[in-house]
N, C-alpha and C positions, 0 to 999 in steps of 0.2 A: 220109567213108566211101567204100570202094571199091564200085565196081559191076561191077568185072570177074569176080567169082565168078559162076558159073552159077545158084546158089539163092539169090542175094540182091541185090536192086536197091533203090536208095535215091531216091525220087522227090521232087524238090524242091517246095514249094508256097508261094505267098506267106506263108502264115500259119504253116505247120509242114511235117512231112516225113511221107510215106508209106514205110513198110518192107516188102517183100515177102520172105517165105521160101519155099522150095519144097523138098520131098523128092525121093528118087530115083524115086518113084513118079508125080511130076506133080503131087501135091497141093500147094496154095499157100494161103498165108494173107497177109493184108495188115493191118497196124497203124499206128494214128496215135498221138502222144503225147496229142493232146487226149483227155482223158478215158480214156488208155490203151485205146483202143477197138479193137475186131477190126471191120475194115470189109469184109472179104471173106474167105471161106474156100471154096476150090474143091476138090472132091474128084472123082477120076477113076472112071467106072464100067467095068465090064467090057466092055461094048459100045464103048469108046473115048471117049464123051461126057465132058464135064467139067462138073459142076453147081455153081453157087455156092449153098452152103445157108445163108447168112445175109443178113438184110436189111441195107441201109446206104445211104450217099450217096455220090456220086462226088467231093464236095469237102468240105473242113472246114467251110465256110459252111454246108453242108447239116446237119452235126451241131449247129453253133451255132444255125441258125434252128429246129432240132427242140425247143430247150428253151423256144421261145416260144410254142408250141402248148399248148393246153389238153390236160392229160394227157400230158406229156412221155413220148415212148417210150423214152427212155434206150438208144437204140440201139446195141447191142454194146458198151455201155460198162462200164468197172469201176466199181461201186457202193461208196459208204462216205461217212463212217465207218460208218454203220450202215444196212445194207440192210433194206427194209421199213420198216414204221410203228412209231413209239414214240408212245403214247397222249397226246395233248395235249403232246407233246414234253418230258415230264416223266420224270425219274427220281432216284432216290437213290442215292449211293454213297458208303460210308464215312461215313455219318451227314450228309451234306451234300446239300441239294436242288439239282438242275440244270434249267434250262429252256432247251431248244432251240429255234432258230429253227423257226417254223411254216410249211409249205409244201404242206399237202395237207389241206384243210378246217380242222379244229382240231388236226390231227397234223403230227408231223414224219416225212416220207418219204425214204428213199435219202439220209440224211446231211444234209438241210436245203437251204437256199437255194444258198449256193456250195459244192455237194457235190464230191466227187472226180471224178464224171462230167464236170464243168465246167473242170476244172483241166488245165493242159498239164504233161504229166509228163515227167521227164529220162528220156533214153535211156542206160542205163549200159553195157550191152554187147550185141553181136550176134555169134552164132555161125553158121558156114557149116559145109558138109559134112554128116556124118550127123547127123541129128536136130537141124536148125537151130533156133535160139531167139533170143528178144530179151527183154532185161530192163529194165522201166522203174521209176521209183520216184518218190515224192512225199513231201515232208515237210508234214504239217499241223501249223501252229503251234498252241501252246497256246491254249486258248480259241475257235478256229475254230469258227464255229457253236455255240459256247458248250460244246463238249467239253472236258474236263479232259486236261491232259496234251499235250505235243508228241509227235505219232505219227509216225514214219518207216517208210513202206510200200514194198515192193518187190513186183513181179509178174514172173513169167517164164513168157512163151508158149513152147511147144516143139511143133514139128511132127514128129512121130515118124515113123520109117520104116514104121510099122505103120498110119499114117493115124490117128493119134491126135492130138487138141489137148489137150495137157495145160497147165494152170494152176497155178502153184504162188505163193502168197502168203506173206509174212513181214512182220512188223510188230513194232515195239518203241516203248515210250512212256517218257517222262520222269516221268510219275506215274500211278497207276491211273486206267483209263479204260474205257470201254466200246467194243466193235468187233464189226463183223459185214460181212465184205466178201463181194460176189458179182460175178458175170458176167451181163451182161444182152443176149446175143445172142438175136435172134429166128430160130429156125431154121425152114426149110422144105425137105424133102428132094425136093421136086420143083423146086426152084429159087426164087429170092428173088421172081420175079415171079408166082408162083402163090399158091394158098392151102392150108391145112393141113388142111382138113375131111375129106379122103379118107384121111389117114395114120391108121397105127395106133399107139395109145399104150398102153403099159404102165407102170405105176408100182408097185415093189415095195414096198408100204406096206400095213400093217395098220392104221394110224391116221393120222387128220388133225387139223390145229390148228382147233378151232372159232372162227369169228370173228363178230363183229357186222355190221350192214350197212355200217359204215365201215372193214371189214376189220380192226379191231382184235381181237386174241384176247380170248376170254371167259376163258381160263384153263383151259378144258376141253380134253381130248384125247379125240377121238371115234373109235370103231371105224368102219372103212369098210364093212363087211359090211352088205348090204342098204341102201346108200346110193348117191347118184349119183357118190360119190368112190371107189367100188371099181373101181381099174383094174388089178387084180392079173391079170386076163387081158386081152386085148388089146380095146380098143373103139376107135372112131373119135374123132379130137380133138374135145373139147367145143366148142361155138361161144362159151362164155363161161366161164372159169375164172380165179380169183386165189387160190390157196389153198396152204398149206403142208403137205406129206406129211411124216411121221414116218418117218425111215429108220433102219436098223440101221447102227451104224458098224463095217463090215466090209469085205472086199474085193470083195464081189459087185456085180453091176448093180443100180444103183437105178432106172433107168427106162431105156425103150427107146422109140425112134420108129422107124417103118418105113413106107417108101412102097411100094405095090404098083405105081406106075407106073415109078419108077426103079430098084426092087429095092435101093434103098439102106438101111441100117440104121444107126442111131445108138444106141449104148449110153453110158448117163452112170454114172460112178463117181465118189465123192467120200468124204472123211471127215467131211463135216459131219452134223449130226443132222436136217437137213430139206432137201427139195427143194421149192421155191415155184414152183409151175406157172401160168405166165399166158399166154392167148392173146391176141393182139393185134398192134399195128404200125401202126395207122391214123395216117396223116400228112395226111388231107384232101386236097382236089383240088389245093392250091396249091403244096405242097412235094412235089416229085418225089424217088423214090429212085433207085438206081443204074439206068442204062440207061433213065432217063425211066419208071421204073415208078411206078404209082399203088398205094401201100400202103393196105390197108384193116383191118378188125377182125379178119379171119381170115388175114392174111399171114404169121404166124409163131407160134411157140409158144417160150416162155423156160423154161429148167431152171435156175432161180436155187439154187444150191445153197448153203445157207447154214444160220445159227441161226434160231431161231424169230423172227418178229416180236414187238416189245415184251417180249423176254425180260427185260431189266432190271428191268421192273415184275412179274414173276411168278416166285417163288423157286423153283418146282418144275420150272420150265424149265431147259434147259441154261444154264450160266453165260455171259454174254457179257462179263465183266470180264477186262481184260488187266491183270496187275500190273505194276508198276514194273520189275521185274527179270526178269519172264517174256518169251518170244517167242511171238507168234500165228503159227500155221502153218496153212495150209489148201491142200489139194490136190484139184483136180477134173480128170477126164479126160471128154472127149467122143471115143469111139471109133467110126470109120465103118469099115463093111464092104460092099462092092458084092457082091450075093447072084447 
């Protein structure tokens, strides 16, 4: 891989490689093949400063160690085969019962034990120049984590000249299966060493998926009006949230995060039926983040654009089934604007 291009550098590591893409505005992203993970996203401000708006680690070893923590943060990772929880790891497909590996209490979370976030993905292509991008892929063997079908997945990260982080997923399967992919960056518009409690959150959702204490959906879809989940007008980021908001499938903004400190705004667009919002990032005192940062329970906020958790077990939820002859497609955009 050439390092002569101004907007691409390829940094070797003992374990894997770091890929950096830079657009003409000076925005920069960094990706590693481990977990197809976004490790840094630096956005220029009007005053000339540059803010790294995602949490992460300086080394691949940091990401590997983070999966040994209680409540692994999935820092910047690509999540699959199934983002969110599946009740007791069980589902039925085409009349056959499946039992997934359990890794979250009695449930399966984010694809199970050996999930996509822990795999080293292939780097298929890197484009430079205008709207630089990187495409990564992973082939999940049939019955990996007890999911049916060999699943071939690709993900393209694009850094547009409008300071958009665009994620485009595609997947095909050798037999009918279930799928729900998402991105798990913890965003902080004040910089990754700050906290999000002073930032403003808007979620353009009339409804939220009701869950039990273990975050498994009850099957009910609730109106947000007169509840703590009504973020249709700006409110400060909550100190604790782990919920899926129901969004319309259109081209409008689904959620917005704004920092009154940096005057930086992030708009979230997606073609998925849900945006799962989670505040966290705690890594404890021993595992340090980038630049020796100590990440805590308010370090960042995730906008996990996806299908609903446990959708295979609720017939009235959007279907999570990928048929043998079909193609799974998913596009999400995080657009940044310095005001």
